[in-house]
C-alpha positions in Angstrom: 4.2 14.4 29.7 0.7 14.6 28.4 -2.2 12.2 28.5 -4.7 10.8 26.1 -7.4 8.2 26.1 -6.5 7.0 22.6 -3.2 7.5 20.6 -3.3 6.8 16.9 0.1 6.3 15.3 -0.1 7.2 11.6 -2.6 9.5 9.8 -3.1 7.1 6.9 -6.6 5.7 6.0 -6.6 3.3 9.0 -5.8 6.0 11.5 -8.1 8.5 9.9 -11.1 6.2 9.9 -10.4 5.2 13.5 -10.4 8.9 14.4 -13.6 9.6 12.4 -15.4 6.8 14.4 -14.0 8.0 17.8 -14.7 11.8 17.4 -17.3 13.4 19.6 -17.5 10.3 21.9 -16.0 12.1 24.9 -12.6 10.5 24.5 -9.3 12.5 24.1 -7.8 11.3 20.8 -4.3 12.2 19.6 -3.0 11.3 16.1 0.8 11.2 15.8 2.1 11.5 12.2 5.7 11.9 11.3 5.0 13.5 7.9 3.5 17.0 7.3 -0.1 18.1 6.8 -1.5 17.3 3.4 -1.3 20.9 2.2 2.5 20.7 2.7 3.0 17.4 0.9 4.4 18.8 -2.3 7.0 16.4 -3.9 9.8 18.4 -5.5 10.3 15.6 -8.1 6.6 15.9 -9.2 6.6 19.7 -9.5 10.0 20.3 -11.1 10.3 17.0 -13.0 13.8 16.6 -11.8 15.6 14.0 -9.7 14.5 13.0 -6.2 15.5 15.3 -3.4 15.6 12.4 -0.9 13.1 14.2 1.4 13.0 12.6 4.9 10.3 11.5 5.3 9.2 11.0 1.7 6.4 13.5 1.0 4.7 11.0 -1.4 4.5 8.4 1.3 4.3 10.2 4.6 1.9 12.8 6.1 -1.8 13.3 6.4 -3.4 10.6 4.3 -0.5 8.2 4.3 0.8 6.6 1.1 -2.7 6.6 -0.3 -3.0 10.4 -0.4 -1.2 10.6 -3.8 -2.2 7.2 -5.1 -4.8 7.1 -7.8 -7.4 6.5 -5.1 -9.0 3.1 -6.1 -11.6 1.8 -3.6 -11.8 -1.9 -4.1 -15.2 -2.9 -2.7 -14.6 -6.6 -2.6 -13.8 -8.7 0.4 -11.4 -11.0 -1.5 -9.0 -8.2 -2.4 -7.0 -5.8 -0.4 -5.9 -7.6 2.7 -6.5 -10.3 5.3 -9.3 -8.8 7.4 -11.6 -11.7 6.5 -9.4 -14.0 8.4 -10.1 -12.1 11.6 -13.7 -11.0 11.3 -15.2 -13.3 8.6 -16.6 -12.4 5.2 -20.0 -11.1 6.3 -18.6 -8.7 8.9 -15.9 -7.5 6.5 -18.6 -6.8 3.8 -20.5 -4.7 6.4 -17.3 -2.8 7.3 -16.5 -2.2 3.6 -20.0 -0.9 3.0 -19.6 1.6 5.9 -16.2 2.7 4.7 -17.6 3.2 1.2 -20.5 5.3 2.5 -18.0 7.5 4.4 -15.9 8.1 1.3 -19.1 9.1 -0.5 -20.0 11.5 2.3 -16.7 13.3 1.8 -17.0 13.6 -1.9 -16.2 10.3 -3.7 -17.5 9.8 -7.2 -20.8 7.8 -7.5 -19.4 5.7 -10.4 -18.5 2.1 -9.7 -16.8 -0.1 -12.2 -18.7 -3.4 -12.0 -19.5 -4.9 -15.4 -22.6 -6.9 -16.0 -22.3 -10.7 -15.5 -22.2 -11.5 -19.2 -19.4 -9.1 -19.9 -17.4 -10.2 -16.9 -17.7 -13.9 -17.7 -16.5 -13.2 -21.3 -13.4 -11.5 -19.9 -12.9 -14.3 -17.4 -13.1 -16.8 -20.2 -10.5 -14.9 -22.2 -8.2 -14.9 -19.1 -8.7 -18.6 -18.5 -7.6 -19.5 -22.0 -4.2 -17.8 -21.1 -3.9 -19.7 -17.8 -4.9 -16.6 -15.8 -7.5 -16.0 -13.1 -9.6 -12.9 -13.3 -10.8 -12.0 -9.9 -14.2 -10.4 -9.6 -14.1 -6.9 -8.1 -16.1 -3.7 -7.8 -14.0 -0.5 -7.9 -14.7 3.1 -7.2 -12.0 5.3 -8.7 -11.3 8.6 -7.0 -8.4 9.9 -9.0 -5.2 11.3 -7.4 -6.4 14.9 -7.1 -9.9 13.9 -5.8 -8.3 11.5 -3.3 -6.3 14.4 -1.8 -9.3 16.7 -1.7 -11.4 14.0 0.2 -8.6 13.6 2.7 -8.5 17.4 3.3 -12.2 17.4 4.0 -11.7 14.5 6.5 -8.9 16.5 8.2 -11.1 19.7 8.4 -13.8 17.7 10.2 -11.4 16.2 12.6 -8.9 18.9 13.6 -11.5 20.8 15.8 -12.5 17.6 17.6 -9.2 15.7 18.2 -5.6 16.6 18.5 -3.5 16.1 15.3 0.3 16.2 15.6 2.0 16.2 12.2 5.8 16.3 11.9 5.7 14.3 15.1 7.4 10.8 15.0 6.7 8.0 17.4 9.9 6.2 18.3 8.9 3.9 21.1 5.8 2.0 22.4 6.1 2.3 26.2 4.9 -0.7 28.3 5.4 -1.7 31.9 5.1 -5.2 33.5 1.8 -6.0 35.0 2.1 -6.3 38.8 -1.1 -8.1 39.5 -0.8 -11.6 38.2 -1.0 -15.2 39.5 2.1 -16.4 41.4 4.7 -17.9 39.1 3.1 -16.8 35.8 5.1 -14.7 33.4 4.6 -10.9 33.6 2.5 -9.6 30.7 3.2 -6.1 29.5 0.8 -3.3 30.2 0.5 -0.4 27.7 1.4 3.0 29.2 2.2 5.3 26.4 4.2 6.4 23.3 7.5 8.2 23.3 8.1 10.7 20.5 11.3 11.7 18.7 11.5 15.0 20.7 11.5 13.0 24.0 7.8 13.7 24.9 5.9 10.8 26.4 2.2 10.7 25.9 0.4 8.4 28.3 -2.6 6.6 27.0 -5.1 3.8 27.8 -5.5 2.7 24.2 -3.0 2.6 21.2 -4.0 2.1 17.6 -0.8 1.6 15.6 -1.1 2.1 11.8 2.6 2.9 10.8 2.0 2.6 7.1 4.4 0.8 4.7 7.0 3.5 5.4 6.9 2.6 9.1 6.8 -1.2 8.7 10.5 -1.7 9.6 10.1 0.4 12.8 6.9 -1.4 13.7 8.6 -4.9 13.4 11.5 -3.7 15.5 9.2 -2.5 18.2 7.3 -5.8 18.2 10.5 -7.7 18.5 11.7 -5.5 21.3 8.4 -6.2 23.1 8.8 -9.9 22.6 5.6 -10.3 20.5 5.3 -13.2 18.1 5.4 -12.5 14.4 4.5 -14.2 11.2 6.2 -13.4 7.9 4.0 -12.0 5.2 4.8 -12.5 1.5 7.2 -10.0 0.0 6.0 -8.7 -3.4 8.8 -7.7 -5.8 8.5 -6.8 -9.5 8.3 -4.1 -12.2 5.9 -1.4 -13.3 4.8 -1.9 -16.9 3.9 1.0 -19.2 2.3 0.7 -22.6 -0.3 2.4 -24.9 -3.7 2.6 -23.2 -5.5 1.2 -26.2 -3.8 -2.1 -25.6 -5.7 -2.8 -22.4 -9.0 -0.9 -23.1 -11.0 -4.1 -23.7 -10.4 -4.9 -20.0 -9.9 -1.4 -18.3 -13.0 0.1 -19.9 -15.2 -2.4 -18.1 -13.2 -3.2 -14.9 -10.9 -0.1 -14.6 -8.4 -2.3 -12.7 -8.3 -5.9 -13.9 -7.1 -8.2 -11.1 -5.3 -11.0 -12.9 -3.4 -13.8 -11.2 -0.9 -16.2 -13.0 1.2 -19.1 -11.8 4.5 -19.3 -13.6 5.1 -22.5 -15.6 8.8 -22.7 -14.5 8.5 -22.1 -10.8 4.8 -22.1 -10.0 5.2 -18.8 -8.3 2.2 -16.4 -8.1 2.4 -13.3 -10.3 -0.3 -10.7 -10.2 -1.3 -7.4 -11.7 -1.5 -4.6 -9.2 -2.4 -0.9 -9.2 -3.5 -0.6 -12.8 -3.6 3.1 -13.9 -5.5 3.6 -17.1 -4.4 6.8 -18.9 -2.0 7.4 -16.0 1.7 8.1 -15.3 4.6 6.4 -13.5 6.1 8.0 -10.4 9.0 7.4 -8.1 8.8 7.1 -4.4 11.4 7.4 -1.7 11.0 4.6 0.8 13.3 5.4 3.7 16.2 6.4 1.3 15.4 3.9 -1.5 13.8 5.0 -4.7 11.1 2.6 -5.9 8.4 3.0 -8.5 4.6 3.3 -8.4 1.8 4.7 -10.6 -0.9 7.4 -10.6 -4.1 8.0 -12.5 -5.9 11.3 -12.3 -9.6 12.0 -12.5 -9.3 15.0 -14.8 -5.9 14.7 -16.5 -5.3 11.9 -18.9 -2.3 10.5 -20.8 -2.3 8.1 -23.7 -0.6 5.4 -21.6 -1.6 2.8 -19.0 0.7 1.5 -16.3 0.5 -1.4 -13.9 2.7 -3.5 -11.6 3.5 -7.1 -12.1 4.5 -8.5 -8.7 5.9 -11.9 -7.8 4.9 -13.0 -4.3 7.2 -15.1 -2.2 6.6 -16.3 1.4 9.8 -17.1 3.2 10.1 -19.9 5.7 12.6 -20.9 8.4 15.3 -20.0 8.9 14.9 -16.7 7.0 13.1 -14.0 9.0 13.8 -10.8 7.1 11.5 -10.4 4.1 11.5 -6.6 4.3 15.3 -6.6 4.2 15.3 -8.9 1.2 13.0 -6.5 -0.7 15.1 -3.5 0.3 18.3 -5.2 -0.9 16.9 -5.6 -4.4 15.6 -2.1 -4.5 19.0 -1.0 -3.3 20.7 -2.8 -6.1 18.6 -1.0 -8.7 19.5 2.3 -7.0 23.2 1.3 -7.0 23.2 0.5 -10.7 20.9 3.3 -12.0 21.1 5.9 -9.3 17.4 5.6 -8.9 14.6 3.9 -10.9 15.7 1.9 -14.0 13.6 1.8 -17.2 14.1 -0.8 -19.9 12.4 -1.6 -23.2 11.0 -5.1 -23.1 12.6 -5.8 -26.5 16.0 -4.9 -25.1 15.5 -7.2 -22.1 14.5 -10.0 -24.3 17.6 -9.5 -26.5 19.9 -9.5 -23.5 21.0 -5.9 -23.7 20.6 -2.8 -21.6 18.4 0.1 -22.8 20.1 3.3 -23.7 18.8 6.8 -24.3 19.2 6.2 -28.1 17.3 3.0 -27.9 14.5 4.6 -25.9 14.2 7.4 -28.5 13.2 4.7 -31.0 10.2 3.6 -29.0 6.6 4.2 -29.9 6.3 6.4 -26.8 8.5 8.0 -24.2 8.5 7.2 -20.4 6.2 9.3 -18.3 8.8 9.1 -15.5 11.4 11.3 -17.1 13.8 10.8 -14.3 14.1 7.0 -14.9 17.5 5.9 -16.0 17.9 3.6 -19.0 19.4 0.3 -17.8 19.2 -3.5 -17.5 16.8 -5.0 -15.1 18.3 -8.5 -15.6 21.2 -7.2 -13.4 18.8 -6.4 -10.6 15.9 -8.9 -10.4 16.5 -12.5 -9.3 16.3 -14.9 -12.2 13.2 -16.6 -10.7 11.3 -13.3 -10.5 12.4 -12.1 -13.9 11.4 -15.3 -15.7 8.0 -15.4 -13.9 7.4 -11.8 -15.0 8.3 -12.5 -18.6 6.0 -15.6 -18.6 3.1 -13.5 -17.4 3.7 -10.8 -20.1 3.3 -13.5 -22.7 0.1 -14.7 -21.0 -1.3 -11.2 -20.9 -0.4 -10.7 -24.6 -2.8 -13.5 -25.5 -5.8 -11.6 -24.2 -4.5 -8.1 -24.8 -2.4 -8.2 -27.9 0.4 -5.7 -27.7 1.4 -6.2 -24.0 4.4 -8.2 -25.0 5.6 -5.7 -27.5 9.3 -4.8 -27.8 8.2 -1.2 -27.2 6.6 -1.9 -23.8 8.5 -0.3 -20.9 9.5 -1.9 -17.7 10.5 0.2 -14.6 12.2 -1.3 -11.7 11.9 -2.1 -9.1 8.5 -2.0 -7.5 8.5 -3.5 -4.0 5.6 -3.7 -1.5 7.0 -3.7 2.0 4.3 -5.5 3.9 5.2 -5.8 7.5 5.4 -9.1 9.4 2.1 -9.7 11.1 1.9 -9.8 14.9 -0.4 -12.4 16.5 -3.7 -10.6 16.7 -7.1 -11.2 18.2 -10.3 -11.0 16.0 -10.4 -7.2 16.9 -6.7 -6.8 15.9 -5.4 -6.5 19.5 -1.9 -7.7 20.2 -0.8 -9.7 23.2 -0.4 -6.3 25.0 -3.9 -5.3 26.2 -5.4 -2.3 24.5 -2.6 -2.2 21.9 -4.1 -2.6 18.4 -2.4 -3.0 15.0 -4.1 -1.7 11.8 -3.5 -1.0 8.1 -0.9 -2.0 5.5 2.1 -1.2 7.7 1.0 -3.7 10.4 0.8 -6.4 7.7 -3.0 -6.7 8.0 -4.2 -5.0 4.9 -3.1 -4.1 1.3 -5.2 -1.2 0.1 -7.3 1.8 1.0 -10.6 0.1 1.7 -9.4 -2.7 4.0 -7.0 -0.3 5.7 -9.8 2.1 6.4 -12.0 -0.9 7.6 -9.3 -2.0 10.0 -9.3 1.4 11.7 -13.0 1.4 11.9 -13.1 -2.1 13.4 -10.7 -1.2 16.2 -12.5 2.1 17.0 -15.8 0.2 17.4 -14.1 -2.2 19.8 -12.7 0.7 21.9 -16.1 2.4 22.0 -17.7 -0.9 23.1 -15.2 -1.3 25.9 -15.9 2.3 27.0 -19.7 1.8 26.8 -19.9 4.5 24.2 -20.7 2.6 21.1 
């Protein structure tokens, strides 16, 4: 058994930024990460361009840097996008946290360029979107690029490893608590945090726990919260497809905004559909989410393709009696894997004609899929009718402002699922009902992107330092 002042579960952006704020403050900090160090995160599928090796854990999702390490590294510098932190700390405090996070990324090598069009240009694009019943959300974006993102994370690791203890390939399996003994007579016994149990049986005792399990660890996190009897609120589950098309089709928007944030409400069901993770001149990739192959996209700083890809996600919030949004998303991803043996790709024209795509039909396309391992198939056999119709409606809306989006040659990959964890009941400093146990990042259901995830870790670190009188 070992001891620490602070244990951080997960070396994603939330955990890393918490560690950066806590270093050199006289506290013993231990990061526990089930994946490998970033230098050992080489996905066989990306290097060999062959099928997924089903690595456990997935090297694209787990390890130093978390799922964001091999994303395209977009820093969204806007409070309205990327999570729910404003609900806890307010807009002003969140803006200050974002500014601090941004300056830290710059210190470690982020590009100076920010995509923020002048007001006249943005209002013109906003007007175009409005004519097609879409909302264009204002945003400022700093694009790192996949390779630059990884290099920045290496620099952060190099600064931290001599000042805190980092345990990669070390999986947390249990949050250890004990009943409080000192309490008023007749009151229920609150739990007291005592430590974390690892997969090898080691227990690390601690006074503070920052839990940032990442999307890959969301299911485990929920099961631990349920075991501890902590109240949970269902987050929406986002299910959809990744769209790939010629980059020139979207340049009127991407040249100014880099990532246009567009929201549409479907005419048939009034469900929200949104663009997510736009990758100009990028490529589509597959991810292994705890045994399920799902789809994502990358965009490099120095390597360009002639194609752009983005996700179209349909958001659904489930109410009583349903309590398993993650299981629902996994079941749809599992169906795609069952039918296609992995990620399915389909030409939009084939989907509209009610037929599956085949290798011969794909060969007639204007361009070929950047994800060579995707299997031609039929997404109408996978996606629920409500989701599929909402996606098709938004493609028509997008075509009004970016002619060519709704082309028969446009490719759809499926499925893309964002497993946002159910949210525990948290205080304004992200503390659970168990004292000194904090929940941060995407896997805790609090954030949805690099910047707010980083900000959540920073927020909690500041609170711990204040309690310790070391702020």
